[in-house]
C-alpha positions as CSV (number, residue, x, y, z in Angstrom):
1,M,20.2,69.1,3.3
2,S,23.2,70.8,4.9
3,D,25.6,72.8,2.8
4,T,28.2,70.0,3.3
5,S,28.0,67.0,0.9
6,M,27.6,64.0,3.2
7,A,27.4,60.3,2.5
8,M,26.9,57.2,4.8
9,S,28.6,53.8,4.3
10,V,28.1,50.3,5.6
11,K,29.8,47.0,4.9
12,V,27.4,44.1,4.9
13,F,27.9,40.3,5.0
14,N,24.4,39.3,6.0
15,R,22.1,40.6,8.8
16,T,19.4,41.7,6.3
17,E,16.9,42.8,9.0
18,K,19.4,44.9,10.8
19,L,20.4,46.6,7.5
20,E,16.8,47.4,6.9
21,T,16.5,49.0,10.3
22,L,19.7,51.0,9.7
23,L,18.5,52.3,6.3
24,E,15.1,53.3,7.8
25,S,16.9,55.3,10.5
26,V,18.8,57.6,8.1
27,P,17.7,61.2,8.9
28,T,15.6,62.7,6.1
29,D,17.5,65.1,3.8
30,E,20.8,64.7,5.7
31,Y,22.7,62.3,3.4
32,E,23.0,62.5,-0.3
33,T,24.2,58.9,-0.8
34,V,24.3,55.7,1.2
35,Y,26.9,53.3,0.0
36,V,26.5,49.6,0.8
37,A,29.4,47.3,0.2
38,D,27.9,43.8,0.2
39,D,30.1,40.7,0.2
40,G,27.5,38.3,1.2
41,R,24.5,36.8,-0.7
42,T,23.4,40.1,-2.3
43,E,20.2,38.6,-3.6
44,E,18.9,38.1,0.0
45,R,18.7,41.9,0.2
46,A,17.4,42.7,-3.3
47,H,14.1,43.9,-1.8
48,L,16.0,46.6,0.1
49,Y,18.2,47.5,-2.8
50,E,15.2,47.9,-5.1
51,R,13.2,50.0,-2.7
52,E,12.8,53.8,-3.0
53,W,14.7,55.8,-0.4
54,Q,15.0,59.5,0.4
55,F,18.7,59.2,-0.5
56,D,20.6,57.7,-3.4
57,L,21.4,54.1,-2.5
58,E,24.6,52.8,-4.2
59,V,25.2,49.0,-3.8
60,L,28.6,47.6,-4.4
61,D,28.3,43.9,-5.1
62,L,31.6,42.4,-4.0
63,P,33.0,38.8,-4.2
64,Y,31.7,36.6,-1.4
65,D,33.5,37.2,1.9
66,A,35.9,39.7,0.4
67,G,36.4,41.3,3.8
68,V,35.9,44.5,5.6
69,G,39.0,46.2,4.2
70,V,38.0,45.5,0.6
71,G,34.5,46.6,1.3
72,R,35.4,49.9,2.9
73,N,38.0,50.8,0.2
74,A,35.4,50.0,-2.5
75,I,33.2,52.6,-0.9
76,L,36.0,55.1,-0.8
77,D,36.7,54.5,-4.5
78,A,33.1,55.3,-5.3
79,L,32.8,58.3,-2.8
80,E,32.1,61.7,-4.3
81,E,31.0,63.5,-1.1
82,E,33.2,65.6,1.2
83,F,32.3,63.7,4.4
84,L,31.5,60.0,5.0
85,T,29.7,58.6,8.1
86,A,30.9,55.0,8.5
87,V,28.6,52.7,10.5
88,D,27.9,49.0,10.9
89,S,24.7,47.2,9.9
90,D,23.7,46.7,13.5
91,H,23.6,50.4,14.2
92,E,20.9,53.1,13.8
93,V,21.9,56.6,12.8
94,A,21.8,59.2,15.5
95,P,19.2,61.9,14.7
96,N,21.9,64.6,15.3
97,A,24.7,62.8,13.4
98,D,25.2,66.0,11.3
99,V,26.9,67.5,14.4
100,L,30.0,65.4,13.6
101,A,30.5,67.0,10.2
102,R,29.9,70.4,11.7
103,Q,32.7,69.8,14.2
104,L,35.0,68.6,11.4
105,K,34.3,71.8,9.5
106,E,35.4,73.9,12.5
107,R,38.5,71.7,13.2
108,P,40.4,71.1,9.9
109,E,43.1,69.2,11.7
110,F,40.6,66.4,12.6
111,G,40.3,63.6,10.1
112,G,37.3,62.0,11.9
113,V,34.9,62.6,14.7
114,S,32.7,59.8,16.1
115,G,29.6,59.5,18.3
116,L,29.1,56.9,21.0
117,L,27.0,53.8,21.1
118,L,23.8,53.3,23.0
119,E,23.7,49.6,23.7
120,H,21.2,47.8,26.0
121,G,20.5,51.1,27.8
122,R,24.2,51.9,28.4
123,I,26.5,54.3,26.7
124,Q,29.5,52.6,25.3
125,G,32.6,53.9,23.5
126,L,35.9,52.0,24.0
127,C,37.6,55.3,23.2
128,H,41.3,55.3,24.1
129,D,44.8,56.4,23.2
130,F,47.9,54.5,22.1
131,Y,51.2,54.0,23.9
132,E,54.2,51.7,23.3
133,E,56.0,49.8,26.1
134,D,58.6,47.1,25.5
135,D,57.4,46.4,22.0
136,V,53.9,46.1,23.2
137,L,51.0,48.3,22.0
138,V,49.1,49.6,25.0
139,R,45.6,50.7,24.7
140,D,44.8,53.1,27.5
141,T,43.4,56.5,28.4
142,G,43.6,58.9,31.3
143,P,41.9,62.2,32.2
144,K,40.6,64.1,29.3
145,T,39.8,67.7,28.5
146,T,36.5,68.4,26.7
147,E,36.3,71.3,24.3
148,T,33.1,72.9,22.9
149,V,33.1,72.8,19.1
150,A,30.1,73.7,17.0
151,E,28.2,74.1,20.3
152,Y,28.8,70.4,21.3
153,P,31.5,68.7,23.3
154,L,34.5,67.2,21.5
155,V,37.1,64.9,23.2
156,E,40.3,63.9,21.4
157,F,41.3,60.2,21.3
158,D,43.6,58.1,19.1
159,F,40.9,55.4,18.7
160,V,37.2,56.0,18.5
161,P,34.2,53.6,17.9
162,N,33.0,52.7,14.4
163,V,30.3,55.4,14.2
164,V,32.6,58.0,12.6
165,T,32.2,60.8,10.2
166,F,35.5,61.0,8.2
167,R,36.9,63.8,6.1
168,R,37.5,62.3,2.6
169,E,41.0,63.7,2.5
170,C,41.9,61.7,5.6
171,L,40.8,58.5,4.0
172,E,42.6,59.3,0.8
173,E,45.8,59.7,2.7
174,L,45.5,56.4,4.6
175,A,42.5,54.0,4.1
176,W,41.9,50.5,5.2
177,D,44.2,47.5,4.8
178,E,42.6,45.0,2.5
179,N,44.4,42.1,4.1
180,Y,41.9,42.2,7.0
181,V,38.7,40.1,6.5
182,I,37.6,40.0,10.1
183,G,39.3,41.3,13.2
184,R,41.9,44.1,13.9
185,D,40.9,46.2,10.9
186,H,39.5,49.1,13.0
187,L,42.5,49.0,15.3
188,D,44.9,48.8,12.3
189,F,43.3,51.9,10.7
190,F,43.8,54.1,13.8
191,V,47.3,52.8,14.6
192,G,48.2,53.6,11.0
193,H,47.1,57.1,11.4
194,W,48.7,57.4,14.8
195,R,52.1,56.3,13.4
196,E,52.0,57.6,9.9
197,T,49.8,60.7,9.5
198,D,49.1,64.0,11.3
199,W,45.3,63.6,11.4
200,Q,43.6,63.8,14.8
201,F,40.4,62.0,15.9
202,G,37.9,62.6,18.6
203,T,34.4,61.8,19.8
204,C,31.3,63.8,20.5
205,P,29.5,62.3,23.5
206,S,26.3,64.0,22.7
207,V,25.8,62.0,19.5
208,L,24.5,58.5,20.3
209,F,24.0,55.7,17.8
210,P,21.7,52.9,18.9
211,H,23.6,49.6,18.7
212,Y,22.0,46.1,18.5
213,P,24.9,43.7,18.3
214,G,24.7,40.1,17.2
215,G,23.3,38.2,14.2
216,G,22.3,34.8,13.0
217,S,24.3,31.6,13.0
218,E,26.0,32.4,9.7
219,Y,27.1,35.8,10.9
220,D,28.4,34.4,14.2
221,A,30.3,31.6,12.5
222,N,32.0,34.2,10.3
223,R,32.5,36.9,12.9
224,L,33.9,34.5,15.6
225,N,35.9,32.3,13.3
226,P,39.0,31.5,15.3
227,E,41.3,31.1,12.3
228,K,40.3,34.5,10.9
229,L,40.7,36.2,14.3
230,L,44.1,34.6,14.9
231,A,45.2,35.5,11.4
232,G,44.1,39.1,11.9
233,K,46.1,39.4,15.1
234,S,49.2,37.8,13.7
235,Y,49.1,40.0,10.6
236,F,48.7,43.1,12.8
237,L,51.6,42.2,15.1
238,D,53.9,41.4,12.1
239,K,52.9,44.5,10.2
240,W,53.6,47.0,13.0
241,G,56.4,45.1,14.7
242,Y,54.8,44.5,18.1
243,E,55.2,41.5,20.4
244,G,51.7,41.8,21.8
245,I,48.7,44.1,22.5
246,V,47.4,45.0,26.0
247,A,44.3,47.0,26.8
248,R,44.1,48.8,30.2
249,G,41.4,51.4,30.3
250,F,38.8,52.6,27.9
251,W,36.5,55.6,28.1
252,L,33.0,54.4,28.6
253,G,33.6,50.8,28.2
254,N,35.9,48.1,29.6
255,Q,35.5,45.0,27.5
256,S,38.2,44.1,24.9
257,V,39.9,41.0,23.6
258,D,43.2,42.6,24.6
259,K,42.5,42.9,28.3
260,P,44.7,40.5,30.3
261,F,42.0,40.1,33.0
262,A,38.3,40.8,32.5
263,T,35.3,39.4,34.6
264,L,31.6,40.0,34.5
265,D,32.0,42.1,37.6
266,G,34.8,44.3,36.4
267,D,38.5,44.3,35.7
268,F,41.2,42.5,37.7
269,P,42.5,45.2,40.1
270,V,46.1,44.7,39.2
271,C,47.8,46.6,36.3
272,L,50.4,44.2,34.8
273,P,53.6,45.3,33.1
274,A,52.9,45.6,29.4
275,R,55.0,42.6,28.3
276,L,53.5,40.3,31.0
277,G,50.0,41.4,30.1
278,A,50.7,40.6,26.5
279,K,51.8,37.1,27.6
280,V,48.6,36.6,29.5
281,V,46.6,37.6,26.4
282,D,48.6,35.1,24.4
283,V,47.7,32.3,26.8
284,R,44.1,33.2,26.4
285,D,44.5,33.1,22.6
286,A,45.4,29.4,23.0
287,R,41.7,28.8,23.2
288,L,41.2,30.2,19.8
289,R,44.1,28.1,18.4
290,L,42.4,25.0,19.9
291,E,39.1,25.9,18.4
292,A,40.7,26.4,15.0
293,A,42.5,23.1,15.2
294,K,39.2,21.3,16.1
295,R,37.7,22.5,12.9
296,K,40.5,20.7,11.0
297,G,39.9,17.4,12.6
298,P,40.9,15.3,15.7
299,I,44.6,14.9,14.7
300,E,45.1,18.7,14.5
301,A,43.2,19.1,17.8
302,L,45.6,16.6,19.5
303,K,48.6,18.5,18.1
304,A,47.2,21.8,19.5
305,I,46.6,20.3,22.9
306,G,50.2,18.9,22.9
307,G,51.5,22.4,22.1
308,L,49.5,23.9,25.0
309,L,51.0,21.4,27.4
310,R,54.6,22.1,26.4
């Protein structure tokens, strides 16, 4: 055990087998506590929660589908450790994840440092910075300078992937918005810190968390629910006063729901003005509105089609 008190956290809806793989990957003697915020059918994971682990497992049994914001804040309320490594249930913990806390100790101005994702044999990150153009939030990044901190590289970004070790004081100053159930919660967290606090964030590209995305039909139905996704985006725009969101360029990754043009072979080679790019993204969101209307019945679906044609 390091001389720094460390905990790990994960918010769970289902994906029991992935959670088991995650828990089994936790490095021995590295984390004092693993907090699991479960807002699914907790009884389906009872065999995991009753099992003996090399760490203290604290399960927070939440109301069904309470949402990611509620789950993460419940963990924060229970947190006693100095640093918290937040991951998703479809991750495995990097063997050298302790490097992230070591970098935080050397850089007190940083509220969190992430690793990167190792997904299907490729390193992914989606790291980027924030800009504002014409009431549009632009997600983009340019050339970066890498520093050596705690003998490992550290690159500063406004937004880093959800394999982050946070300083508890950072989360206590600004945590997660509980209005988010699915979608935009991670973006909202980092935009909030970008606009309202002085904390800095970065990533260490030498710390890789294996990522196995996906889940069963129940998970997919919840995660891809068009009504929840649209509600999350609408709430985000209203909260921060933006007309739209556009993604241009990410570090180690190029796929995002906010990219105006994205193909299997790469991005469209034209960089649109922010406001026009946001309009293109809005048109693409029409597909989500139609899917949401279909779930309500044929009449609502016809109304949605009529709205698209106007």
